[in-house]
PAMARZA-167908 format. One line per 5 residues: number of its first residue (from 1); their letters; for each residue x, y, z of C-alpha. Coordinates in pm, 1 decimal. Example, Ala and Ser with C-alpha at 12.3 -4.5 7.8 and 13.67 -1.06 7.14 Angstrom:
REM PAMARZA-167908
1	as	1230.0,-450.0,780.0  1367.0,-106.0,714.0 $
***
This chain:
REM PAMARZA-167908
1	mpsqp	0.0,0.0,0.0  126.4,349.5,-77.6  302.3,583.3,156.3  413.0,938.6,99.6  769.7,1059.2,46.7 $
6	aesrr	1022.1,1038.6,325.2  928.9,1368.3,488.4  585.7,1244.5,588.7  697.4,914.3,741.0  636.3,909.1,1113.1 $
11	vrcrf	764.6,738.6,1416.3  578.6,390.2,1598.7  530.1,-1332.4,1978.1  368.2,-1328.4,2267.7  710.3,-1390.4,2416.8 $
16	asrse	878.4,-1152.1,2173.0  629.0,-868.4,2172.2  673.2,-764.3,2531.4  959.0,-521.5,2482.6  810.0,-381.7,2163.0 $
21	stegl	475.3,-330.2,2329.3  634.4,-167.2,2632.4  840.3,60.8,2410.0  538.2,168.6,2208.6  327.5,224.5,2517.0 $
26	aheis	609.4,425.5,2678.5  613.6,652.1,2374.2  239.4,708.7,2398.4  268.6,775.7,2774.1  541.3,1031.0,2701.6 $
31	cllrt	317.3,1214.3,2453.7  24.7,1197.7,2693.9  239.4,1321.3,2984.0  343.4,1631.3,2793.1  -16.3,1708.7,2697.0 $
36	rlrla	-146.1,1658.7,3049.4  139.0,1859.2,3202.5  58.1,2147.6,2973.3  -303.5,2147.3,3085.8  -223.3,2103.9,3456.2 $
41	vliil	40.4,2378.7,3459.0  -189.2,2616.0,3270.6  -465.1,2558.4,3527.3  -225.0,2607.9,3817.7  -71.7,2917.6,3658.9 $
46	galsl	-413.3,3068.1,3597.0  -529.4,3002.6,3954.2  -209.2,3144.9,4107.7  -233.1,3454.1,3889.2  -593.6,3521.0,3988.1 $
51	ylvrn	-512.6,3482.1,4358.6  -215.7,3714.9,4324.9  -437.1,3983.6,4172.7  -685.7,3940.6,4455.8  -414.6,3958.6,4724.2 $
56	lfeia	-259.8,4267.3,4570.4  -589.0,4443.6,4629.6  -606.4,4315.3,4988.3  -249.6,4390.1,5097.3  -360.0,4701.4,5284.8 $
61	agpsy	-630.0,4512.1,5475.3  -391.9,4342.3,5719.1  -59.3,4172.1,5774.2  -179.9,3829.5,5672.0  -17.5,3859.1,5329.0 $
66	dvigi	280.4,4094.3,5338.8  546.3,4184.8,5083.6  735.8,3859.2,5147.5  421.4,3668.4,5062.1  380.9,3864.6,4740.5 $
71	vfhgs	742.9,3792.2,4644.7  698.6,3420.5,4719.9  371.0,3416.1,4525.5  530.5,3594.2,4228.3  823.8,3352.1,4229.5 $
76	aiaam	584.1,3057.0,4213.6  406.9,3215.7,3915.3  739.1,3282.8,3741.4  848.8,2920.2,3790.8  517.0,2792.0,3654.9 $
81	agvcl	543.8,3024.8,3354.3  893.9,2891.6,3282.5  773.5,2531.2,3295.1  483.5,2625.4,3069.5  713.7,2784.6,2810.9 $
86	vlwsh	932.5,2475.2,2795.6  631.6,2245.1,2760.3  482.6,2454.9,2478.8  810.1,2491.0,2290.9  883.5,2286.6,1977.9 $
91	relsm	1177.5,2118.7,2148.8  1172.8,1739.9,2177.1  1154.6,1638.1,2544.0  1257.6,1299.3,2677.6  1062.4,1120.6,2946.2 $
96	talra	1335.6,1216.9,3196.8  1300.3,1585.5,3104.0  921.0,1565.6,3131.6  944.7,1404.5,3474.9  1186.4,1679.3,3581.9 $
101	lelta	937.2,1943.2,3468.4  661.6,1755.7,3649.3  867.2,1754.5,3969.9  946.4,2124.5,3927.6  583.5,2225.8,3876.8 $
106	fgvla	435.3,2026.9,4162.7  737.8,2085.6,4387.1  705.6,2462.0,4347.2  334.0,2440.1,4419.3  396.1,2224.4,4726.8 $
111	affaf	658.8,2468.3,4854.7  420.0,2758.5,4804.8  142.2,2576.8,4989.8  385.9,2501.1,5272.8  470.7,2872.3,5295.4 $
116	lqwef	101.1,2962.8,5307.8  34.7,2706.9,5579.5  323.7,2832.4,5789.1  202.4,3189.7,5747.5  -137.4,3070.9,5857.3 $
121	lvnlv	6.1,2903.8,6166.5  225.4,3192.6,6273.3  -14.6,3476.5,6199.3  -375.3,3367.6,6165.5  -394.3,3103.7,6440.4 $
126	vslav	-224.4,3331.3,6692.7  -449.4,3623.7,6605.5  -758.5,3406.5,6626.7  -655.5,3286.7,6973.0  -588.0,3639.6,7091.0 $
131	egrgt	-929.4,3750.3,6964.7  -1087.4,3459.1,7149.3  -1239.8,3284.3,6850.8  -1394.2,2944.0,6915.9  -1241.6,2610.3,6827.9 $
136	afvrl	-1511.4,2547.2,6564.2  -1386.7,2845.0,6366.3  -1026.3,2729.6,6403.8  -1123.2,2384.1,6282.5  -1308.1,2526.6,5980.3 $
141	aavgn	-1005.3,2740.2,5891.9  -777.9,2436.6,5924.5  -997.3,2230.0,5691.8  -987.4,2512.1,5436.9  -609.4,2513.0,5460.3 $
146	alrwf	-592.7,2134.4,5415.5  -806.8,2160.1,5103.4  -508.2,2309.2,4919.1  -315.6,1987.1,4969.2  -623.0,1784.6,4876.1 $
151	ilivi	-651.3,1970.2,4542.9  -277.5,1930.4,4473.9  -288.7,1552.9,4522.0  -606.8,1504.4,4318.3  -478.2,1719.4,4030.5 $
156	ygvfi	-162.4,1511.2,4019.1  -350.8,1182.1,4021.4  -604.5,1285.4,3757.7  -385.1,1483.3,3517.7  -47.2,1306.6,3528.4 $
161	pntwr	-25.1,959.6,3365.2  153.7,724.6,3606.3  157.2,378.6,3746.3  -54.8,358.5,4059.2  257.9,291.1,4267.2 $
166	rcaaf	429.1,608.7,4155.0  112.4,808.3,4216.9  77.8,651.1,4562.0  438.6,743.3,4642.5  380.9,1106.3,4542.2 $
171	agais	48.0,1133.2,4723.9  193.8,969.1,5033.9  491.1,1205.9,5037.4  266.8,1513.0,5002.7  30.9,1383.8,5271.8 $
176	ifalg	316.4,1327.1,5516.3  456.8,1671.3,5430.1  119.0,1840.0,5491.7  64.8,1651.9,5820.0  420.3,1735.5,5931.4 $
181	itaig	370.0,2108.0,5877.0  38.4,2086.4,6061.7  205.3,1907.0,6355.4  479.3,2169.9,6371.9  204.2,2418.6,6459.4 $
186	afvgp	211.9,2282.1,6814.0  541.3,2462.5,6865.2  407.9,2812.5,6789.6  234.9,2840.5,7127.4  -88.6,2746.5,7307.1 $
191	agvty	-296.8,2864.3,7013.1  -93.6,2636.2,6788.5  -162.8,2338.2,7012.9  -534.7,2410.0,6989.9  -503.8,2434.1,6614.4 $
196	vkqal	-317.1,2104.7,6585.9  -572.5,1920.1,6798.7  -851.1,2039.4,6571.9  -668.9,2030.7,6236.5  -462.8,1713.1,6248.3 $
201	pdtai	-750.3,1458.6,6235.9  -935.4,1649.0,5963.3  -616.0,1696.6,5761.1  -536.5,1324.7,5792.5  -886.1,1230.7,5669.5 $
206	lmata	-862.4,1470.4,5375.5  -514.3,1346.6,5283.4  -624.5,983.0,5295.4  -926.0,1061.6,5077.7  -716.7,1257.6,4828.8 $
211	tavav	-460.9,976.0,4809.5  -732.3,716.4,4746.0  -892.7,929.6,4472.4  -556.7,1005.1,4307.5  -430.9,645.7,4312.9 $
216	fgsyr	-756.8,504.8,4181.0  -774.5,772.2,3910.9  -414.5,709.3,3806.7  -472.7,333.1,3795.6  -783.7,367.0,3581.1 $
221	irqlq	-621.0,614.2,3341.3  -321.8,384.6,3296.7  -550.0,85.8,3246.2  -752.3,268.8,2981.2  -432.4,383.5,2811.4 $
226	etafh	-303.1,26.9,2790.4  -640.1,-94.4,2664.2  -649.6,172.6,2395.0  -291.9,95.7,2293.1  -343.2,-278.0,2264.3 $
231	aqrig	-676.5,-223.0,2088.0  -472.1,-85.1,1797.1  -360.5,-438.7,1719.1  -524.1,-639.1,1443.2  -409.6,-997.2,1482.6 $
236	qyrlk	-29.1,-992.0,1465.3  -25.5,-635.7,1329.0  7.6,-306.4,1515.8  -179.4,-13.3,1358.8  31.2,303.1,1352.5 $
241	rklgs	-148.1,572.5,1154.4  -419.3,617.8,895.0  -302.8,641.9,533.3  -632.1,703.1,356.6  -984.7,586.9,280.0 $
246	ggmgd	-1149.2,401.9,-3.9  -1500.1,313.6,-108.7  -1529.1,25.1,137.4  -1284.7,95.4,416.7  -984.2,269.6,563.3 $
251	vylae	-616.0,191.5,512.4  -359.1,208.4,793.6  16.4,189.6,813.7  94.7,-108.8,1033.5  378.1,-328.2,1150.5 $
256	hvmlr	403.1,-699.4,1214.5  481.3,-718.9,1585.9  724.2,-1009.2,1551.5  891.9,-941.3,1217.4  887.2,-560.6,1263.4 $
261	rpcai	796.5,-542.4,895.9  599.9,-236.9,777.1  281.9,-311.4,587.3  -55.8,-160.9,506.0  -387.3,-290.3,637.2 $
266	klirp	-725.0,-224.2,479.5  -1023.7,-251.2,712.9  -1391.6,-246.2,634.4  -1546.7,57.4,797.5  -1776.2,-29.4,1091.4 $
271	dqafd	-2080.9,122.5,920.0  -2042.6,-131.5,636.5  -1916.9,-432.3,830.4  -2260.4,-596.9,850.2  -2357.7,-551.2,486.1 $
276	pntla	-2336.1,-892.7,313.7  -2269.4,-732.7,-25.7  -1985.0,-524.9,115.6  -1826.6,-827.9,279.2  -1861.4,-1030.3,-38.4 $
281	rfere	-1707.7,-753.2,-245.1  -1428.2,-707.3,7.2  -1350.8,-1078.8,-3.7  -1359.2,-1074.5,-382.0  -1109.6,-785.7,-385.2 $
286	vqama	-873.7,-980.1,-158.4  -899.6,-1296.4,-363.0  -843.2,-1104.5,-684.3  -534.2,-925.3,-554.8  -397.3,-1240.7,-391.2 $
291	slthw	-420.7,-1426.1,-720.8  -191.8,-1169.4,-888.1  179.8,-1233.4,-867.0  323.4,-980.7,-1111.5  589.1,-734.8,-990.8 $
296	nsvei	364.2,-441.5,-1087.9  65.8,-555.5,-879.0  42.3,-495.2,-505.4  138.2,-800.8,-302.4  -109.0,-939.7,-46.4 $
301	fdygh	37.0,-1089.6,273.0  -261.1,-1187.5,485.1  -639.7,-1181.5,516.3  -880.9,-1248.7,799.8  -1107.3,-1101.0,1062.4 $
306	tdegv	-1080.4,-1031.4,1433.8  -1292.4,-1184.3,1709.1  -1497.7,-863.5,1699.7  -1581.8,-921.6,1332.4  -1348.3,-660.7,1178.2 $
311	fyyvm	-1247.2,-782.0,830.9  -906.0,-686.1,697.9  -632.9,-772.4,454.2  -263.4,-692.6,470.6  -59.2,-572.5,174.2 $
316	eylpg	289.3,-443.1,106.6  371.3,-88.1,214.2  516.1,120.9,-69.0  723.0,439.2,-30.1  641.6,680.8,-308.6 $
321	mtled	343.8,867.6,-454.5  50.8,815.5,-688.6  77.6,936.4,-1047.1  -202.6,1180.4,-972.0  6.0,1333.4,-693.2 $
326	mvekh	312.3,1336.9,-918.7  136.8,1532.7,-1193.7  -33.8,1771.9,-954.9  295.8,1851.9,-784.0  550.7,1831.9,-1063.5 $
331	galvp	351.3,1873.6,-1383.9  292.8,1650.0,-1685.3  529.7,1360.3,-1743.8  785.2,1364.8,-2021.5  697.4,1117.0,-2301.0 $
336	erlvh	973.9,866.9,-2223.4  871.6,846.7,-1856.1  504.0,821.9,-1948.5  574.8,521.4,-2170.8  786.3,368.0,-1895.1 $
341	flrqv	490.0,374.3,-1653.1  227.1,270.4,-1907.8  419.4,-39.6,-2012.0  442.6,-154.4,-1650.7  68.2,-108.5,-1598.9 $
346	cqalr	7.8,-305.9,-1916.7  214.6,-591.5,-1774.9  11.9,-593.1,-1452.5  -315.8,-582.7,-1647.1  -203.7,-858.0,-1884.1 $
351	eahri	-179.4,-1101.7,-1592.6  -515.0,-987.0,-1450.6  -692.6,-1013.2,-1786.5  -549.0,-1357.6,-1858.7  -706.9,-1497.5,-1543.1 $
356	gllhr	-1034.9,-1322.1,-1621.2  -1013.9,-1014.5,-1396.1  -1124.2,-672.0,-1515.1  -1003.4,-380.4,-1301.7  -1278.7,-125.3,-1391.2 $
361	dikps	-1123.7,161.1,-1192.8  -794.4,247.6,-1359.6  -703.7,608.0,-1277.6  -387.4,802.8,-1183.3  -456.7,771.2,-811.3 $
366	nifac	-465.5,391.2,-847.3  -120.4,375.7,-1005.3  158.5,412.1,-756.0  516.6,507.9,-839.1  763.8,374.4,-585.3 $
371	ergkv	1106.7,232.4,-515.0  1149.5,-142.2,-474.4  1486.0,-311.0,-423.9  1665.4,16.4,-506.7  1484.9,27.1,-840.4 $
376	ydvak	1302.4,357.8,-887.1  986.1,439.8,-1080.2  835.0,98.3,-1024.7  463.4,121.2,-1106.5  215.1,-62.3,-885.8 $
381	lldfg	-148.2,-107.8,-985.5  -369.7,-59.5,-679.0  -725.8,-105.8,-560.2  -902.8,-399.9,-717.9  -1215.2,-311.4,-520.0 $
386	lvktf	-1424.4,-296.7,-839.2  -1269.1,-600.8,-1003.9  -1507.2,-804.2,-1219.0  -1467.2,-1141.8,-1384.7  -1518.2,-1164.7,-1759.9 $
391	gfddr	-1471.0,-1406.0,-2042.8  -1668.9,-1688.6,-1883.9  -1993.3,-1747.7,-1698.2  -1980.1,-1546.2,-1376.2  -2195.3,-1723.6,-1119.3 $
396	siklt	-2072.3,-1519.6,-822.1  -2300.2,-1305.6,-614.8  -2428.8,-991.0,-783.7  -2279.9,-702.5,-589.2  -2404.0,-399.9,-782.2 $
401	qegtl	-2768.4,-306.7,-800.5  -2945.8,-254.4,-1130.5  -2914.2,104.2,-1248.6  -2594.5,176.3,-1059.2  -2243.8,254.8,-1178.2 $
406	agspa	-1917.3,200.2,-999.5  -1589.4,364.1,-1092.0  -1436.6,706.1,-1158.8  -1626.2,912.3,-1420.0  -1314.0,1099.2,-1531.3 $
411	fmspe	-1160.3,777.3,-1668.6  -1457.2,551.7,-1754.6  -1486.8,379.2,-2089.3  -1791.4,468.2,-2302.9  -1947.8,127.7,-2245.0 $
416	qaagr	-1890.0,153.9,-1870.6  -2027.1,511.3,-1863.9  -2336.4,394.0,-2050.3  -2397.7,130.3,-1784.2  -2348.2,-174.7,-2004.5 $
421	aqlda	-2322.4,-498.0,-1811.9  -2088.5,-680.7,-2051.4  -1739.8,-532.5,-2027.4  -1407.7,-678.8,-2135.4  -1037.8,-594.6,-2137.9 $
426	rsdiy	-1092.0,-314.1,-2390.6  -1274.2,-114.8,-2121.7  -958.3,-111.8,-1910.0  -756.3,-15.4,-2219.9  -977.8,291.5,-2270.9 $
431	slgav	-932.4,391.4,-1904.3  -557.3,349.6,-1938.1  -567.3,575.4,-2245.2  -752.7,839.4,-2043.5  -486.6,808.3,-1774.4 $
436	ayfls	-214.5,850.1,-2038.1  -385.0,1166.4,-2166.1  -395.8,1310.5,-1812.8  -33.3,1221.8,-1738.7  88.0,1378.7,-2062.4 $
441	tgqlp	-111.1,1703.6,-2036.0  -212.4,1745.9,-1673.9  -573.7,1772.8,-1797.9  -863.2,1529.5,-1820.6  -966.8,1415.1,-2170.4 $
446	fdret	-1321.4,1531.1,-2092.0  -1320.4,1793.8,-1818.3  -1680.7,1872.5,-1729.7  -1854.3,2038.5,-1434.2  -2054.4,1739.2,-1309.6 $
451	plqml	-2001.9,1362.2,-1306.7  -2306.2,1308.9,-1528.5  -2171.2,1548.4,-1791.7  -1837.9,1370.6,-1774.2  -2001.2,1030.9,-1825.2 $
456	hahay	-2199.3,1163.8,-2122.0  -1883.0,1305.7,-2279.9  -1697.7,976.0,-2251.8  -1992.4,789.1,-2398.5  -2083.8,1018.1,-2687.5 $
461	eplap	-1855.8,1321.0,-2745.5  -1554.1,1300.0,-2979.7  -1210.1,1361.7,-2832.3  -1070.9,1709.9,-2899.2  -700.9,1689.5,-2805.1 $
466	rpefq	-552.2,1995.8,-2634.3  -267.7,2187.2,-2799.4  -17.2,2062.6,-2542.2  -112.3,1705.4,-2631.4  -48.9,1766.3,-2999.7 $
471	ddlpp	261.7,1982.9,-2955.6  449.8,1810.5,-2671.2  399.6,1441.9,-2751.9  570.9,1252.8,-3034.0  324.8,1162.3,-3311.8 $
476	dlqrv	367.9,788.0,-3259.7  275.4,816.2,-2890.2  -18.9,1041.5,-2977.0  -154.1,777.3,-3211.9  -130.4,507.8,-2944.0 $
481	ivrcl	-319.1,716.5,-2687.7  -586.6,830.1,-2933.6  -646.1,469.9,-3040.7  -696.4,369.7,-2676.5  -962.8,641.9,-2651.8 $
486	ekdpq	-1172.3,526.0,-2947.5  -1544.5,513.5,-2864.5  -1591.0,187.1,-3050.2  -1413.4,-97.2,-2864.4  -1343.9,-264.8,-3201.4 $
491	rrfqd	-1120.1,28.3,-3301.6  -908.2,12.4,-2985.8  -621.6,-222.2,-2908.5  -788.7,-555.2,-2850.8  -567.5,-657.0,-2560.1 $
496	vgsle	-301.6,-500.1,-2338.3  -33.1,-713.5,-2500.0  -92.2,-532.2,-2830.0  -96.2,-199.9,-2646.7  235.0,-273.4,-2477.9 $
501	ealad	393.1,-368.2,-2810.4  273.9,-39.5,-2960.8  422.7,152.4,-2669.0  750.1,-38.0,-2703.4  763.8,62.5,-3071.4 $
506	ckcad	747.9,434.2,-2984.3  1079.5,611.9,-3042.5  1090.9,739.4,-2684.0  1054.2,388.8,-2537.0  1345.0,271.8,-2320.5 $
511	qwtre	1485.8,625.7,-2301.5  1381.4,667.0,-1937.8  1672.1,493.3,-1767.0  1720.5,374.6,-1409.4  1974.4,651.5,-1361.6 $
516	laeew	1724.2,920.5,-1465.2  1458.1,771.8,-1236.6  1695.3,758.4,-941.0  1810.1,1114.2,-1003.5  1447.7,1235.9,-1006.4 $
521	wlkya	1356.7,1060.9,-681.2  1667.8,1180.8,-502.1  1571.8,1533.4,-601.2  1199.2,1521.2,-520.6  1153.4,1236.6,-268.3 $
526	dspkp	1150.2,1474.8,28.3  894.5,1706.7,-126.2  585.0,1759.9,86.9  275.3,1564.4,-2.4  105.4,1742.1,-292.7 $
531	ttvas	-251.8,1858.3,-286.2  -442.4,1628.4,-514.5  -736.9,1711.3,-733.4  -1068.2,1600.7,-591.7  -1169.6,1263.5,-728.9 $
536	vderv	-1526.4,1147.4,-759.2  -1593.7,857.8,-525.0  -1772.0,555.8,-662.3  -2035.7,581.7,-389.5  -2142.9,922.5,-521.9 $
541	ietvf	-2208.1,777.0,-864.1  -2397.2,481.2,-718.9  -2618.7,723.1,-524.4  -2684.8,939.2,-830.0  -2792.4,648.1,-1048.2 $
546	srr	-2987.6,461.4,-780.6  -3213.8,767.1,-738.6  -3291.5,807.6,-1105.2 $
***
């Protein structure tokens, strides 16, 4: 299955998969940790900033929050802002660096809370005792103070991905720290002793509750993360990222967990997984592709379904780009390179046609240019999702309703556009001619505003070649392409073998060398993925015709 050029490639037995699984999960935890740290630090920074603004307005109201407190508060905000800047930078951060930032953020917050609690003990408790406030008020104030530590522990447990043991160690350390500072209050005087008697039990209860909530939350988050990670496996294959979508399903870059071999997996989308026709068509596509062994056809490795009923097949993963992408990004192909690609597609089609398989959806986006075995500009014919048997009695299930069309209107043969049931190899030859016209000019042979107008043009309108087609292509190659695009199948090449021979007889044939291909790919392989022209999906056409 296709990939994009090198720039867009991204990083990702039962007995042998343990280390690989742990490594992959560790990477996901690292990404999650950075995201969660960003959110947690932003929340903490926002809360500290709001409280600083409030306290600046209340400084004149009493000595409970003096200049030293403002300086300490401002330092905490500055430290949080620094952590935030590092987390939001584009710099790559290792797990060790992220854990250091985590320790810095929560350590600074813990130190600030400790300062506030000490200020509370030294100033507020003493003043309350002098004013003769009751123990109920002291207890309420102590609970309010302990709530800071409660929030700190819960935020850590909920926001920071950890093992439950690591979370328990952090929560336990903070709880002991908070209880220790509370116990020290007994040394500030009689009022402090009263405070400790009232505050210590409530603080201990709050710390135990916070620790339980944090540890359970951390355990559940980790468990869900592991479940989500392992759910990305299909059989012996690990899904890594989505490559694209087709008429029936989605295609993912994957890796065999034991062989570490990259591959592509096509899955039936869940909304179509229970449609018997879709499953039958999907199975037919697999069987068709698996029966092809030619170098220029995509190789199928595996096929099956999961216990949950997800059907899939596994194919080779190809580094390169589609011919549609190539033209859209780099312009029309030179004649010698065009012939080079067309001859390879003819070879792939010759095998398919000989075993009775008609492709029915030949288009630039279904022809992939790639590198295989250090050979560049290898063409691979993709997507046999619309394959149809011909040349003998087809007793297989009928998968297309009466009055529907399947394929790409921009490249359909006249007989296919007209909805004729009996198609043969000459239909694919017409589509290949339309592809050749597009590759040589960068324009469609019949460019119309709507799919229906495009279908009508292919079926009934004569070809009017563009000036660039007539001026830039050698006459012998022009004649080959125009013959492929004849409305009457009898006037076309009658098989792809004859077409390939005609292409080989063109003067520009064999002029596109391996050295030229390698030079081109070394120059353009790292180009960003081009923006492709919008293609008309087969499902759109089926909908249009089924409503007529």
